[in-house]
Every structure is written in C-alpha cells, then in structure tokens.
C-alpha positions as CSV (number, residue, x, y, z in Angstrom):
1,X,97.3,206.0,77.7
2,X,96.4,202.1,77.6
3,X,95.1,200.4,80.6
4,X,96.8,197.0,81.4
5,X,94.8,196.4,84.3
6,X,92.7,194.0,82.5
7,X,94.2,192.1,79.7
8,X,92.4,189.9,77.5
9,X,94.3,186.6,77.2
10,X,95.3,186.3,81.0
11,X,93.7,183.3,81.4
12,X,95.3,181.6,78.9
13,X,98.1,182.3,80.1
14,X,97.7,181.3,83.3
15,X,96.4,178.0,81.7
16,X,99.6,177.8,79.6
17,X,101.9,178.3,82.6
18,X,99.8,175.8,84.8
19,X,100.5,172.9,82.3
20,X,104.3,174.2,81.9
21,X,104.6,174.0,85.6
22,X,103.0,170.2,85.3
23,X,105.4,169.1,82.7
24,X,108.2,170.3,84.3
25,X,107.8,168.6,87.6
26,X,106.8,165.8,85.8
27,X,109.8,165.3,83.6
28,X,111.7,166.7,87.3
29,X,110.2,163.6,89.4
30,X,110.8,160.8,86.0
31,X,114.4,162.0,85.8
32,X,115.2,162.1,89.4
33,X,113.4,158.3,89.0
34,X,115.1,157.3,86.4
35,X,118.7,158.9,88.1
36,X,118.4,156.7,90.7
37,X,117.3,153.5,89.2
38,X,120.8,153.7,87.0
39,X,123.0,154.8,89.6
40,X,122.1,152.0,91.8
41,X,126.0,150.7,92.2
42,X,129.0,153.1,93.6
43,X,129.8,153.9,89.7
44,X,132.9,156.3,89.5
45,X,133.0,158.6,86.4
46,X,136.2,160.8,85.8
47,X,137.3,159.9,89.3
48,X,134.2,160.7,91.1
49,X,131.3,158.7,92.5
50,X,128.6,159.3,90.9
51,X,125.4,158.6,92.8
52,X,127.7,160.7,96.6
53,X,127.6,163.2,93.8
54,X,124.0,163.2,92.6
55,X,122.6,163.1,96.5
56,X,125.1,166.0,97.3
57,X,123.7,167.8,94.2
58,X,120.1,166.7,96.0
59,X,120.9,168.2,99.4
60,X,122.4,171.3,98.1
61,X,119.3,172.4,96.3
62,X,117.2,171.5,99.4
63,X,119.6,173.1,101.7
64,X,119.7,176.5,99.5
65,X,116.3,176.5,99.5
66,X,115.3,175.9,103.2
67,X,117.8,178.9,103.9
68,X,116.3,181.2,101.4
69,X,113.0,180.7,102.2
70,X,113.6,181.4,106.1
71,X,115.7,184.5,105.3
72,X,113.2,185.6,103.0
73,X,111.3,189.1,102.9
74,X,108.2,189.7,103.4
75,X,108.5,193.3,103.1
76,X,105.2,194.7,100.9
77,X,105.9,195.8,97.8
78,X,104.3,198.7,95.7
79,X,104.4,197.8,91.7
80,X,102.6,199.7,89.3
81,X,100.8,201.2,91.9
82,X,99.5,198.3,93.6
83,X,100.7,197.0,97.0
84,X,101.2,193.6,97.2
85,X,101.3,192.5,101.1
86,X,100.5,188.3,100.3
87,X,103.9,187.2,102.7
88,X,103.8,184.1,101.6
89,X,104.7,184.7,98.0
90,X,106.6,187.4,98.7
91,X,108.5,184.9,100.6
92,X,107.9,182.2,98.3
93,X,109.2,184.2,95.1
94,X,112.2,185.8,97.0
95,X,113.1,182.5,98.2
96,X,113.0,181.1,94.5
97,X,115.0,184.0,93.2
98,X,117.5,184.0,96.1
99,X,118.0,180.4,95.5
100,X,118.8,180.4,91.4
101,X,121.0,183.3,91.8
102,X,123.1,181.0,94.8
103,X,123.0,177.7,92.7
104,X,124.2,180.7,89.0
105,X,127.2,181.7,91.8
106,X,127.8,178.1,92.9
107,X,128.0,176.8,88.9
108,X,130.1,179.8,88.1
109,X,132.6,178.8,90.9
110,X,132.7,175.2,90.3
111,X,133.2,176.1,86.5
112,X,136.0,178.7,87.3
113,X,137.6,175.9,89.7
114,X,138.0,173.4,87.1
115,X,138.8,175.1,84.2
116,X,142.0,176.7,86.5
117,X,143.8,173.6,86.7
118,X,143.6,173.3,90.8
119,X,141.7,170.4,90.9
120,X,144.5,168.4,89.4
121,X,147.5,170.2,91.5
122,X,145.2,168.7,94.6
123,X,144.8,165.8,92.9
124,X,140.9,166.1,94.2
125,X,139.1,163.1,92.8
126,X,141.6,160.7,92.6
C-alpha cells in the first residue's frame, strides 16, 4: 500500500494554486472595472438595460454568497481517517460549493426560460 500522507510536490502544487488564485482575482477585478467604465450609459441590448442587468448579477452573487455563508454547515468531517474540524474553512468550503450549485441552477433555469419562448409571449424586455 502506498502512503500518501506526505506527497513530494505539495509545495509546488500549493504555489501553483496561489498563483492561479492571484491571477484569477486580478482578472476578475480588471474585468469588473473595464465593464463599469464601458457601461456608464443606460445602453439597451436586446431589449435589456445593460447596466441594470450587470448590477443585478453582482447583487445576486453577493446575496447568494452571504446566505450560503450564514447557512453553511460546520459539522466536522472525517476524510481518509483525519478529522477536519476548523469551522471557518468548513463554512467557506460549504459556502463556495453551495453558491456554485445555486448559480448553476439559476443559469439552467434562465436558459430553459429563454429557450421556451415564454419571454416573448409575456413581452419581457420590451
């Protein structure tokens, strides 16, 4: 049996994760600033107000993050014989997993709503 308690390249993997996280955060910040600068007017695209839609998405993500953080579980977990009981990281990981599942569900519902043609029947966005 192989003992995986001390892998060889853990430090390299952690450094790669930190670098990728930093790059992702920088790209998100740059993209948000660029989007806010370009959408200063009340432009309408496909019958939808662009700026209001962008702020709505930001508000939705923040609300879902806060709610899932407040409702996250801090129950200790036993994984590979080790007990993980740090309530902060348990809460954060549960928050991120729950948020991604909720946002994927909202995206699927939005796509199905758009494909159904119901928005045209209800005259949404006109």
